[in-house]
PDB file with one MODEL, atoms N, CA, C and O in Angstrom:
MODEL        1
ATOM      1  N   MET A   1       0.843  -1.179   0.000  1.00  0.00           N
ATOM      2  CA  MET A   1       0.000   0.000   0.000  1.00  0.00           C
ATOM      3  C   MET A   1       0.889   1.244   0.000  1.00  0.00           C
ATOM      4  O   MET A   1       1.845   1.322   0.771  1.00  0.00           O
ATOM      5  N   THR A   2       0.586   2.190  -0.839  1.00  0.00           N
ATOM      6  CA  THR A   2       1.354   3.417  -0.934  1.00  0.00           C
ATOM      7  C   THR A   2       0.781   4.464   0.006  1.00  0.00           C
ATOM      8  O   THR A   2      -0.426   4.709   0.012  1.00  0.00           O
ATOM      9  N   ALA A   3       1.637   5.074   0.789  1.00  0.00           N
ATOM     10  CA  ALA A   3       1.201   6.131   1.709  1.00  0.00           C
ATOM     11  C   ALA A   3       0.941   7.404   0.915  1.00  0.00           C
ATOM     12  O   ALA A   3       1.684   7.733  -0.010  1.00  0.00           O
ATOM     13  N   ARG A   4      -0.108   8.106   1.278  1.00  0.00           N
ATOM     14  CA  ARG A   4      -0.446   9.355   0.598  1.00  0.00           C
ATOM     15  C   ARG A   4       0.187  10.525   1.332  1.00  0.00           C
ATOM     16  O   ARG A   4       0.234  10.557   2.562  1.00  0.00           O
ATOM     17  N   MET A   5       0.665  11.469   0.569  1.00  0.00           N
ATOM     18  CA  MET A   5       1.224  12.672   1.171  1.00  0.00           C
ATOM     19  C   MET A   5       0.088  13.595   1.587  1.00  0.00           C
ATOM     20  O   MET A   5      -0.934  13.689   0.908  1.00  0.00           O
ATOM     21  N   ARG A   6       0.280  14.271   2.708  1.00  0.00           N
ATOM     22  CA  ARG A   6      -0.707  15.241   3.176  1.00  0.00           C
ATOM     23  C   ARG A   6      -0.138  16.636   3.005  1.00  0.00           C
ATOM     24  O   ARG A   6       1.018  16.896   3.339  1.00  0.00           O
ATOM     25  N   LYS A   7      -0.959  17.524   2.484  1.00  0.00           N
ATOM     26  CA  LYS A   7      -0.540  18.908   2.323  1.00  0.00           C
ATOM     27  C   LYS A   7      -0.442  19.564   3.691  1.00  0.00           C
ATOM     28  O   LYS A   7      -1.310  19.378   4.543  1.00  0.00           O
ATOM     29  N   VAL A   8       0.614  20.330   3.892  1.00  0.00           N
ATOM     30  CA  VAL A   8       0.792  21.061   5.146  1.00  0.00           C
ATOM     31  C   VAL A   8       0.622  22.545   4.849  1.00  0.00           C
ATOM     32  O   VAL A   8       1.286  23.098   3.971  1.00  0.00           O
ATOM     33  N   ILE A   9      -0.267  23.173   5.586  1.00  0.00           N
ATOM     34  CA  ILE A   9      -0.509  24.604   5.452  1.00  0.00           C
ATOM     35  C   ILE A   9       0.271  25.297   6.563  1.00  0.00           C
ATOM     36  O   ILE A   9       0.223  24.878   7.720  1.00  0.00           O
ATOM     37  N   TRP A  10       0.986  26.354   6.209  1.00  0.00           N
ATOM     38  CA  TRP A  10       1.794  27.106   7.168  1.00  0.00           C
ATOM     39  C   TRP A  10       1.182  28.492   7.348  1.00  0.00           C
ATOM     40  O   TRP A  10       0.711  29.103   6.388  1.00  0.00           O
ATOM     41  N   ASP A  11       1.194  28.978   8.582  1.00  0.00           N
ATOM     42  CA  ASP A  11       0.661  30.311   8.841  1.00  0.00           C
ATOM     43  C   ASP A  11       1.761  31.368   8.679  1.00  0.00           C
ATOM     44  O   ASP A  11       2.895  31.048   8.321  1.00  0.00           O
ATOM     45  N   SER A  12       1.413  32.612   8.943  1.00  0.00           N
ATOM     46  CA  SER A  12       2.368  33.703   8.745  1.00  0.00           C
ATOM     47  C   SER A  12       3.522  33.669   9.750  1.00  0.00           C
ATOM     48  O   SER A  12       4.540  34.330   9.544  1.00  0.00           O
ATOM     49  N   ALA A  13       3.372  32.916  10.819  1.00  0.00           N
ATOM     50  CA  ALA A  13       4.441  32.763  11.817  1.00  0.00           C
ATOM     51  C   ALA A  13       5.314  31.541  11.517  1.00  0.00           C
ATOM     52  O   ALA A  13       6.122  31.126  12.348  1.00  0.00           O
ATOM     53  N   ASN A  14       5.142  30.969  10.316  1.00  0.00           N
ATOM     54  CA  ASN A  14       5.881  29.777   9.896  1.00  0.00           C
ATOM     55  C   ASN A  14       5.646  28.587  10.815  1.00  0.00           C
ATOM     56  O   ASN A  14       6.571  27.844  11.142  1.00  0.00           O
ATOM     57  N   THR A  15       4.391  28.419  11.225  1.00  0.00           N
ATOM     58  CA  THR A  15       3.970  27.308  12.062  1.00  0.00           C
ATOM     59  C   THR A  15       2.950  26.493  11.278  1.00  0.00           C
ATOM     60  O   THR A  15       2.055  27.072  10.662  1.00  0.00           O
ATOM     61  N   PRO A  16       3.057  25.161  11.283  1.00  0.00           N
ATOM     62  CA  PRO A  16       2.068  24.361  10.576  1.00  0.00           C
ATOM     63  C   PRO A  16       0.684  24.506  11.209  1.00  0.00           C
ATOM     64  O   PRO A  16       0.557  24.558  12.432  1.00  0.00           O
ATOM     65  N   VAL A  17      -0.337  24.570  10.378  1.00  0.00           N
ATOM     66  CA  VAL A  17      -1.710  24.749  10.842  1.00  0.00           C
ATOM     67  C   VAL A  17      -2.352  23.371  11.050  1.00  0.00           C
ATOM     68  O   VAL A  17      -2.294  22.510  10.172  1.00  0.00           O
ATOM     69  N   GLY A  18      -2.967  23.177  12.232  1.00  0.00           N
ATOM     70  CA  GLY A  18      -3.705  21.946  12.501  1.00  0.00           C
ATOM     71  C   GLY A  18      -2.861  20.764  12.941  1.00  0.00           C
ATOM     72  O   GLY A  18      -3.383  19.664  13.127  1.00  0.00           O
ATOM     73  N   VAL A  19      -1.575  20.974  13.107  1.00  0.00           N
ATOM     74  CA  VAL A  19      -0.680  19.914  13.541  1.00  0.00           C
ATOM     75  C   VAL A  19       0.513  20.583  14.237  1.00  0.00           C
ATOM     76  O   VAL A  19       0.936  21.671  13.846  1.00  0.00           O
ATOM     77  N   THR A  20       1.044  19.929  15.260  1.00  0.00           N
ATOM     78  CA  THR A  20       2.220  20.503  15.912  1.00  0.00           C
ATOM     79  C   THR A  20       3.460  20.189  15.073  1.00  0.00           C
ATOM     80  O   THR A  20       3.444  19.288  14.235  1.00  0.00           O
ATOM     81  N   LEU A  21       4.510  20.931  15.305  1.00  0.00           N
ATOM     82  CA  LEU A  21       5.754  20.676  14.595  1.00  0.00           C
ATOM     83  C   LEU A  21       6.283  19.282  14.917  1.00  0.00           C
ATOM     84  O   LEU A  21       6.817  18.598  14.044  1.00  0.00           O
ATOM     85  N   ALA A  22       6.134  18.867  16.167  1.00  0.00           N
ATOM     86  CA  ALA A  22       6.576  17.522  16.570  1.00  0.00           C
ATOM     87  C   ALA A  22       5.805  16.438  15.807  1.00  0.00           C
ATOM     88  O   ALA A  22       6.392  15.451  15.364  1.00  0.00           O
ATOM     89  N   GLN A  23       4.484  16.626  15.655  1.00  0.00           N
ATOM     90  CA  GLN A  23       3.678  15.656  14.908  1.00  0.00           C
ATOM     91  C   GLN A  23       4.094  15.622  13.436  1.00  0.00           C
ATOM     92  O   GLN A  23       4.152  14.555  12.825  1.00  0.00           O
ATOM     93  N   LEU A  24       4.379  16.779  12.883  1.00  0.00           N
ATOM     94  CA  LEU A  24       4.787  16.852  11.484  1.00  0.00           C
ATOM     95  C   LEU A  24       6.121  16.141  11.263  1.00  0.00           C
ATOM     96  O   LEU A  24       6.267  15.376  10.310  1.00  0.00           O
ATOM     97  N   LEU A  25       7.083  16.387  12.133  1.00  0.00           N
ATOM     98  CA  LEU A  25       8.370  15.707  12.022  1.00  0.00           C
ATOM     99  C   LEU A  25       8.227  14.199  12.210  1.00  0.00           C
ATOM    100  O   LEU A  25       8.914  13.420  11.550  1.00  0.00           O
ATOM    101  N   TYR A  26       7.335  13.790  13.110  1.00  0.00           N
ATOM    102  CA  TYR A  26       7.077  12.359  13.301  1.00  0.00           C
ATOM    103  C   TYR A  26       6.550  11.733  12.007  1.00  0.00           C
ATOM    104  O   TYR A  26       7.001  10.662  11.600  1.00  0.00           O
ATOM    105  N   ARG A  27       5.590  12.411  11.364  1.00  0.00           N
ATOM    106  CA  ARG A  27       5.032  11.892  10.103  1.00  0.00           C
ATOM    107  C   ARG A  27       6.117  11.764   9.033  1.00  0.00           C
ATOM    108  O   ARG A  27       6.160  10.775   8.301  1.00  0.00           O
ATOM    109  N   ILE A  28       6.984  12.761   8.948  1.00  0.00           N
ATOM    110  CA  ILE A  28       8.062  12.716   7.952  1.00  0.00           C
ATOM    111  C   ILE A  28       8.963  11.522   8.220  1.00  0.00           C
ATOM    112  O   ILE A  28       9.286  10.764   7.306  1.00  0.00           O
ATOM    113  N   ARG A  29       9.369  11.356   9.479  1.00  0.00           N
ATOM    114  CA  ARG A  29      10.240  10.225   9.830  1.00  0.00           C
ATOM    115  C   ARG A  29       9.550   8.886   9.594  1.00  0.00           C
ATOM    116  O   ARG A  29      10.175   7.947   9.100  1.00  0.00           O
ATOM    117  N   LYS A  30       8.276   8.791   9.940  1.00  0.00           N
ATOM    118  CA  LYS A  30       7.518   7.548   9.774  1.00  0.00           C
ATOM    119  C   LYS A  30       7.437   7.145   8.302  1.00  0.00           C
ATOM    120  O   LYS A  30       7.640   5.978   7.966  1.00  0.00           O
ATOM    121  N   HIS A  31       7.144   8.091   7.437  1.00  0.00           N
ATOM    122  CA  HIS A  31       6.989   7.772   6.022  1.00  0.00           C
ATOM    123  C   HIS A  31       8.323   7.639   5.306  1.00  0.00           C
ATOM    124  O   HIS A  31       8.380   7.099   4.201  1.00  0.00           O
ATOM    125  N   ASP A  32       9.388   8.119   5.915  1.00  0.00           N
ATOM    126  CA  ASP A  32      10.710   8.013   5.315  1.00  0.00           C
ATOM    127  C   ASP A  32      11.451   6.775   5.810  1.00  0.00           C
ATOM    128  O   ASP A  32      12.579   6.523   5.388  1.00  0.00           O
ATOM    129  N   ALA A  33      10.837   6.006   6.694  1.00  0.00           N
ATOM    130  CA  ALA A  33      11.510   4.868   7.315  1.00  0.00           C
ATOM    131  C   ALA A  33      11.990   3.843   6.291  1.00  0.00           C
ATOM    132  O   ALA A  33      13.026   3.211   6.496  1.00  0.00           O
ATOM    133  N   ARG A  34      11.258   3.669   5.197  1.00  0.00           N
ATOM    134  CA  ARG A  34      11.650   2.678   4.201  1.00  0.00           C
ATOM    135  C   ARG A  34      12.907   3.081   3.459  1.00  0.00           C
ATOM    136  O   ARG A  34      13.822   2.277   3.281  1.00  0.00           O
ATOM    137  N   GLY A  35      12.947   4.335   3.026  1.00  0.00           N
ATOM    138  CA  GLY A  35      14.098   4.792   2.250  1.00  0.00           C
ATOM    139  C   GLY A  35      15.174   5.427   3.109  1.00  0.00           C
ATOM    140  O   GLY A  35      16.364   5.333   2.807  1.00  0.00           O
ATOM    141  N   GLY A  36      14.746   6.074   4.181  1.00  0.00           N
ATOM    142  CA  GLY A  36      15.691   6.685   5.086  1.00  0.00           C
ATOM    143  C   GLY A  36      16.487   7.822   4.496  1.00  0.00           C
ATOM    144  O   GLY A  36      17.592   8.107   4.959  1.00  0.00           O
ATOM    145  N   LEU A  37      15.951   8.481   3.483  1.00  0.00           N
ATOM    146  CA  LEU A  37      16.725   9.521   2.805  1.00  0.00           C
ATOM    147  C   LEU A  37      16.510  10.918   3.363  1.00  0.00           C
ATOM    148  O   LEU A  37      17.381  11.776   3.220  1.00  0.00           O
ATOM    149  N   MET A  38      15.380  11.161   3.989  1.00  0.00           N
ATOM    150  CA  MET A  38      15.047  12.518   4.407  1.00  0.00           C
ATOM    151  C   MET A  38      16.036  13.074   5.426  1.00  0.00           C
ATOM    152  O   MET A  38      16.372  14.257   5.377  1.00  0.00           O
ATOM    153  N   PHE A  39      16.500  12.245   6.340  1.00  0.00           N
ATOM    154  CA  PHE A  39      17.356  12.738   7.399  1.00  0.00           C
ATOM    155  C   PHE A  39      18.795  12.251   7.280  1.00  0.00           C
ATOM    156  O   PHE A  39      19.537  12.278   8.262  1.00  0.00           O
ATOM    157  N   ASP A  40      19.200  11.804   6.091  1.00  0.00           N
ATOM    158  CA  ASP A  40      20.599  11.446   5.882  1.00  0.00           C
ATOM    159  C   ASP A  40      21.442  12.706   5.958  1.00  0.00           C
ATOM    160  O   ASP A  40      21.114  13.706   5.318  1.00  0.00           O
ATOM    161  N   PRO A  41      22.518  12.678   6.724  1.00  0.00           N
ATOM    162  CA  PRO A  41      23.353  13.877   6.830  1.00  0.00           C
ATOM    163  C   PRO A  41      24.100  14.149   5.536  1.00  0.00           C
ATOM    164  O   PRO A  41      24.605  13.229   4.894  1.00  0.00           O
ATOM    165  N   LEU A  42      24.167  15.412   5.160  1.00  0.00           N
ATOM    166  CA  LEU A  42      24.919  15.859   3.988  1.00  0.00           C
ATOM    167  C   LEU A  42      25.679  17.120   4.342  1.00  0.00           C
ATOM    168  O   LEU A  42      25.243  17.910   5.179  1.00  0.00           O
ATOM    169  N   THR A  43      26.808  17.299   3.703  1.00  0.00           N
ATOM    170  CA  THR A  43      27.527  18.561   3.849  1.00  0.00           C
ATOM    171  C   THR A  43      27.208  19.417   2.632  1.00  0.00           C
ATOM    172  O   THR A  43      26.693  18.915   1.632  1.00  0.00           O
ATOM    173  N   ALA A  44      27.510  20.699   2.713  1.00  0.00           N
ATOM    174  CA  ALA A  44      27.330  21.582   1.551  1.00  0.00           C
ATOM    175  C   ALA A  44      28.164  21.071   0.382  1.00  0.00           C
ATOM    176  O   ALA A  44      27.736  21.167  -0.768  1.00  0.00           O
ATOM    177  N   ALA A  45      29.337  20.535   0.658  1.00  0.00           N
ATOM    178  CA  ALA A  45      30.192  19.988  -0.409  1.00  0.00           C
ATOM    179  C   ALA A  45      29.507  18.811  -1.102  1.00  0.00           C
ATOM    180  O   ALA A  45      29.606  18.678  -2.322  1.00  0.00           O
ATOM    181  N   ASP A  46      28.810  17.949  -0.344  1.00  0.00           N
ATOM    182  CA  ASP A  46      28.073  16.827  -0.934  1.00  0.00           C
ATOM    183  C   ASP A  46      26.999  17.337  -1.887  1.00  0.00           C
ATOM    184  O   ASP A  46      26.842  16.819  -2.993  1.00  0.00           O
ATOM    185  N   ILE A  47      26.270  18.345  -1.455  1.00  0.00           N
ATOM    186  CA  ILE A  47      25.187  18.899  -2.275  1.00  0.00           C
ATOM    187  C   ILE A  47      25.746  19.524  -3.546  1.00  0.00           C
ATOM    188  O   ILE A  47      25.242  19.266  -4.639  1.00  0.00           O
ATOM    189  N   LEU A  48      26.778  20.339  -3.411  1.00  0.00           N
ATOM    190  CA  LEU A  48      27.357  21.023  -4.564  1.00  0.00           C
ATOM    191  C   LEU A  48      28.006  20.048  -5.541  1.00  0.00           C
ATOM    192  O   LEU A  48      27.969  20.274  -6.751  1.00  0.00           O
ATOM    193  N   ALA A  49      28.597  18.972  -5.038  1.00  0.00           N
ATOM    194  CA  ALA A  49      29.231  17.982  -5.907  1.00  0.00           C
ATOM    195  C   ALA A  49      28.205  17.274  -6.783  1.00  0.00           C
ATOM    196  O   ALA A  49      28.533  16.837  -7.886  1.00  0.00           O
ATOM    197  N   ASP A  50      26.963  17.154  -6.306  1.00  0.00           N
ATOM    198  CA  ASP A  50      25.914  16.448  -7.041  1.00  0.00           C
ATOM    199  C   ASP A  50      25.097  17.387  -7.933  1.00  0.00           C
ATOM    200  O   ASP A  50      24.263  16.921  -8.708  1.00  0.00           O
ATOM    201  N   ALA A  51      25.322  18.692  -7.836  1.00  0.00           N
ATOM    202  CA  ALA A  51      24.548  19.664  -8.607  1.00  0.00           C
ATOM    203  C   ALA A  51      25.008  19.693 -10.057  1.00  0.00           C
ATOM    204  O   ALA A  51      26.205  19.630 -10.337  1.00  0.00           O
ATOM    205  N   ASP A  52      24.045  19.790 -10.983  1.00  0.00           N
ATOM    206  CA  ASP A  52      24.364  19.864 -12.406  1.00  0.00           C
ATOM    207  C   ASP A  52      24.637  21.288 -12.868  1.00  0.00           C
ATOM    208  O   ASP A  52      25.311  21.496 -13.877  1.00  0.00           O
ATOM    209  N   SER A  53      24.120  22.262 -12.139  1.00  0.00           N
ATOM    210  CA  SER A  53      24.273  23.652 -12.560  1.00  0.00           C
ATOM    211  C   SER A  53      24.177  24.564 -11.340  1.00  0.00           C
ATOM    212  O   SER A  53      24.403  24.131 -10.210  1.00  0.00           O
ATOM    213  N   VAL A  54      23.843  25.816 -11.577  1.00  0.00           N
ATOM    214  CA  VAL A  54      23.716  26.779 -10.489  1.00  0.00           C
ATOM    215  C   VAL A  54      22.663  26.277  -9.505  1.00  0.00           C
ATOM    216  O   VAL A  54      21.628  25.744  -9.905  1.00  0.00           O
ATOM    217  N   LEU A  55      22.934  26.451  -8.243  1.00  0.00           N
ATOM    218  CA  LEU A  55      22.083  25.897  -7.202  1.00  0.00           C
ATOM    219  C   LEU A  55      21.722  26.954  -6.186  1.00  0.00           C
ATOM    220  O   LEU A  55      22.577  27.734  -5.766  1.00  0.00           O
ATOM    221  N   THR A  56      20.476  26.989  -5.791  1.00  0.00           N
ATOM    222  CA  THR A  56      20.028  27.868  -4.715  1.00  0.00           C
ATOM    223  C   THR A  56      19.483  26.999  -3.598  1.00  0.00           C
ATOM    224  O   THR A  56      18.593  26.178  -3.818  1.00  0.00           O
ATOM    225  N   LEU A  57      20.012  27.179  -2.409  1.00  0.00           N
ATOM    226  CA  LEU A  57      19.504  26.451  -1.249  1.00  0.00           C
ATOM    227  C   LEU A  57      18.501  27.357  -0.551  1.00  0.00           C
ATOM    228  O   LEU A  57      18.839  28.473  -0.154  1.00  0.00           O
ATOM    229  N   ASP A  58      17.282  26.887  -0.401  1.00  0.00           N
ATOM    230  CA  ASP A  58      16.269  27.728   0.236  1.00  0.00           C
ATOM    231  C   ASP A  58      16.052  27.377   1.700  1.00  0.00           C
ATOM    232  O   ASP A  58      15.410  28.137   2.424  1.00  0.00           O
ATOM    233  N   ALA A  59      16.575  26.241   2.148  1.00  0.00           N
ATOM    234  CA  ALA A  59      16.406  25.894   3.559  1.00  0.00           C
ATOM    235  C   ALA A  59      17.431  24.820   3.947  1.00  0.00           C
ATOM    236  O   ALA A  59      17.691  23.885   3.191  1.00  0.00           O
ATOM    237  N   LEU A  60      17.984  24.976   5.105  1.00  0.00           N
ATOM    238  CA  LEU A  60      18.842  23.965   5.704  1.00  0.00           C
ATOM    239  C   LEU A  60      18.385  23.785   7.131  1.00  0.00           C
ATOM    240  O   LEU A  60      18.123  24.766   7.827  1.00  0.00           O
ATOM    241  N   VAL A  61      18.284  22.547   7.579  1.00  0.00           N
ATOM    242  CA  VAL A  61      17.865  22.275   8.946  1.00  0.00           C
ATOM    243  C   VAL A  61      19.057  21.666   9.657  1.00  0.00           C
ATOM    244  O   VAL A  61      19.633  20.679   9.200  1.00  0.00           O
ATOM    245  N   VAL A  62      19.416  22.260  10.770  1.00  0.00           N
ATOM    246  CA  VAL A  62      20.560  21.808  11.529  1.00  0.00           C
ATOM    247  C   VAL A  62      20.121  21.570  12.965  1.00  0.00           C
ATOM    248  O   VAL A  62      19.565  22.470  13.595  1.00  0.00           O
ATOM    249  N   PRO A  63      20.362  20.374  13.495  1.00  0.00           N
ATOM    250  CA  PRO A  63      19.962  20.137  14.879  1.00  0.00           C
ATOM    251  C   PRO A  63      20.790  20.959  15.843  1.00  0.00           C
ATOM    252  O   PRO A  63      20.586  20.881  17.054  1.00  0.00           O
TER     253      PRO A  63
ENDMDL
END
């Protein structure tokens, strides 16, 4: 069975609407458990080495 993605609505304070941030992160981890790619650590050098052309990073999450 394929899991369906749920749209997340964000408010003007950059907070998800109708779900806590902890619940949202849990859902991401739960659905990524098979591939395990969402939270694989990467360095900026790893990202740039794999880029085909000019790259813009719009978000980085660092614990």
